[in-house]
C-alpha positions in Angstrom: -30.3 -1.7 -2.8 -26.7 -0.5 -3.3 -24.4 -1.2 -6.2 -21.6 -3.6 -5.6 -18.2 -1.9 -5.2 -16.3 -1.4 -8.5 -13.3 -3.5 -9.0 -10.0 -1.8 -8.6 -7.8 -1.2 -11.7 -4.9 -3.6 -12.4 -1.7 -1.6 -13.2 0.2 -4.7 -14.4 1.0 -6.8 -17.4 0.4 -10.5 -17.7 3.3 -12.9 -17.4 4.7 -13.9 -20.7 6.3 -17.4 -20.1 4.0 -20.4 -20.0 5.2 -21.3 -16.5 4.5 -17.8 -15.3 0.8 -17.8 -16.2 -0.2 -16.5 -12.7 2.5 -13.9 -12.5 1.8 -10.2 -13.2 4.3 -7.5 -13.7 3.7 -3.9 -12.4 6.3 -1.8 -14.2 6.2 0.9 -11.5 7.7 -1.5 -9.0 11.0 -1.6 -10.7 11.2 2.1 -10.7 10.3 2.8 -7.1 11.2 -0.2 -5.0 14.8 0.7 -4.2 13.9 4.3 -3.2 11.1 3.0 -1.0 13.5 0.6 0.7 15.9 3.4 1.5 13.0 5.3 3.3 11.9 2.1 5.1 15.4 1.4 6.5 15.0 4.5 8.7 11.5 3.8 10.0 10.8 0.1 10.1 10.8 -2.0 13.3 13.7 -4.4 13.9 11.4 -7.4 14.3 7.8 -8.2 13.8 5.0 -8.7 11.2 4.6 -6.3 8.3 1.3 -6.2 6.6 1.2 -4.9 3.0 -2.3 -3.8 2.0 -3.1 -3.9 -1.8 0.1 -5.8 -2.7 -0.9 -6.0 -6.3 1.5 -8.2 -8.3 3.5 -9.2 -5.3 6.8 -7.9 -6.6 7.2 -5.4 -3.8 6.5 -8.0 -1.2 9.3 -10.2 -2.5 11.8 -7.3 -2.9 11.1 -6.0 0.6 11.3 -9.4 2.2 14.7 -9.9 0.6 15.8 -6.4 1.8 14.5 -7.0 5.4 15.1 -10.7 6.2 14.5 -10.2 9.9 10.9 -9.1 9.3 7.9 -11.3 8.6 6.0 -10.1 5.6 2.2 -10.5 5.1 1.1 -9.5 1.6 -2.6 -9.0 0.9 -5.0 -7.9 -1.9 -8.7 -8.0 -2.7 -8.2 -9.4 -6.2 -8.0 -13.2 -6.8 -5.7 -12.6 -9.8 -3.3 -10.6 -7.6 -3.3 -13.2 -4.9 -2.3 -15.8 -7.4 0.5 -13.5 -8.7 1.8 -12.9 -5.2 1.8 -16.6 -4.4 3.7 -17.3 -7.7 6.4 -14.7 -6.9 6.8 -15.8 -3.3 7.1 -19.5 -4.4 9.7 -18.8 -7.0 11.7 -16.6 -4.6 11.8 -19.4 -2.0 11.6 -17.0 0.9 10.8 -18.2 4.5 9.8 -14.8 5.8 6.7 -14.2 3.5 3.4 -15.7 4.5 0.8 -16.8 2.0 -1.2 -13.8 0.8 -4.5 -12.8 2.5 -7.6 -11.6 0.8 -8.1 -8.1 2.3 -10.3 -5.3 1.0 -9.3 -2.2 2.8 -12.9 -1.1 2.9 -13.9 -4.1 5.0 -14.7 -3.6 8.7 -12.8 -6.7 9.7 -9.5 -8.0 8.4 -8.3 -11.6 8.8 -5.5 -10.9 11.3 -5.2 -9.5 14.8 -2.0 -7.6 14.9 0.8 -6.1 12.8 3.9 -4.2 13.8 3.8 -2.0 10.7 1.4 -1.5 7.8 2.5 -0.5 4.2 0.3 0.6 1.4 1.8 1.6 -1.9 0.0 3.2 -4.9 -3.5 2.4 -3.7 -4.9 5.6 -2.4 -5.2 7.4 -5.8 -6.7 4.4 -7.7 -9.4 3.5 -5.2 -12.4 5.3 -3.8 -11.9 7.5 -0.7 -13.7 4.9 1.4 -10.7 2.6 0.8 -8.3 5.1 2.3 -10.6 5.6 5.3 -10.9 1.8 5.6 -7.1 1.4 5.4 -6.7 3.9 8.3 -9.4 2.3 10.4 -8.0 -1.2 9.9 -4.4 -0.2 10.5 -5.4 1.6 13.7 -6.9 -1.7 15.0 -3.8 -3.7 14.2 -0.9 -1.5 15.1 0.7 -1.1 18.6 1.4 2.3 20.0 3.9 4.1 17.8 3.4 1.5 15.1 4.3 2.5 11.5 1.8 3.2 8.8 3.6 3.9 5.5 1.9 5.3 2.4 3.5 5.9 -0.9 2.2 7.4 -4.1 1.4 10.7 -5.8 -0.4 13.3 -3.7 -1.4 17.0 -3.8 0.4 19.0 -1.2 -0.8 22.4 0.0 1.8 25.1 -0.7 3.7 22.9 -3.1 3.2 23.2 -6.9 1.7 20.0 -8.3 3.7 18.7 -11.2 2.0 18.9 -14.6 2.4 15.1 -15.0 0.6 14.5 -11.8 -2.2 16.9 -12.8 -2.6 15.0 -16.0 -2.6 11.7 -14.2 -5.2 13.0 -11.8 -7.5 13.9 -14.7 -6.9 10.6 -16.4 -7.9 8.7 -13.2 -11.0 10.8 -12.8 -12.0 10.2 -16.4 -12.0 6.4 -15.6 -13.8 6.8 -12.3 -14.8 10.1 -10.6 -14.1 8.3 -7.2 -10.4 8.0 -8.0 -7.8 10.7 -8.2 -4.8 12.2 -6.3 -5.6 12.9 -2.7 -4.6 16.0 -0.8 -2.1 15.2 2.0 -4.1 17.4 4.3 -7.2 15.3 3.8 -5.3 12.1 4.3 -3.7 13.5 7.5 -7.1 14.6 8.8 -8.6 11.2 8.3 -5.6 9.6 9.9 -5.8 11.8 13.0 -9.4 10.7 13.4 -8.1 7.1 13.8 -5.4 8.1 16.3 -2.4 8.6 13.9 0.0 11.5 13.7 1.9 12.4 10.5 5.6 12.1 11.4 7.2 12.9 8.1 6.6 13.7 4.4 9.5 12.4 2.3 9.8 13.6 -1.4 10.4 10.6 -3.7 11.4 10.2 -7.4 8.9 10.9 -10.1 6.8 13.4 -8.1 5.7 10.8 -5.5 5.7 11.1 -1.7 6.3 8.8 1.3 3.9 9.6 4.1 5.1 8.3 7.5 2.4 8.0 10.1 2.7 6.7 13.7 -0.1 5.1 15.8 -0.9 7.1 18.9 -1.0 5.5 22.4 -3.4 2.6 22.6 -6.0 2.6 25.4 -7.2 -1.0 25.1 
């Protein structure tokens, strides 16, 4: 008998107003969302469905949907509290290009959709077990067309580049909470992605010692 997977941490604050009981606020979203949009402008498809895995509070989904009105956004998360928060933000924003959130655990073999034109995952890889990253890559490979975008954002360790002291401290803090968490080496993520048919197209330095990793799906043979 195996232990049930540990729940993922919740890097957000509860909503304060009575009518925002379901909303959560992730402070990092306000700091990184505009920088992420600038990178996405150069790599996103012109049309199609964009799946965000581990959407968290839903603040990114709403911001990105407003920035890219021609794209259809599909947020998701494994946590019921996150799903309620996403739905609350989407409802208040009154957007027509955001679908109701799906319950997706990246570790699951099957996800409840058949196709996506791009897959985004922001700040999940370091606060989840390695199996979640492998599941993300496996799931994205099933959904994406040839040359489809997989975009990852977060703090990473990069060979040949000195890791910032703040990132090293963050890594130790994460591992003290759960040894299965922690900053991943870009080389390890790339190797796991290659196994699923991806190629690493670009590494983009981001503010606050984060990176954007741009992967492309290789040619499909099905």
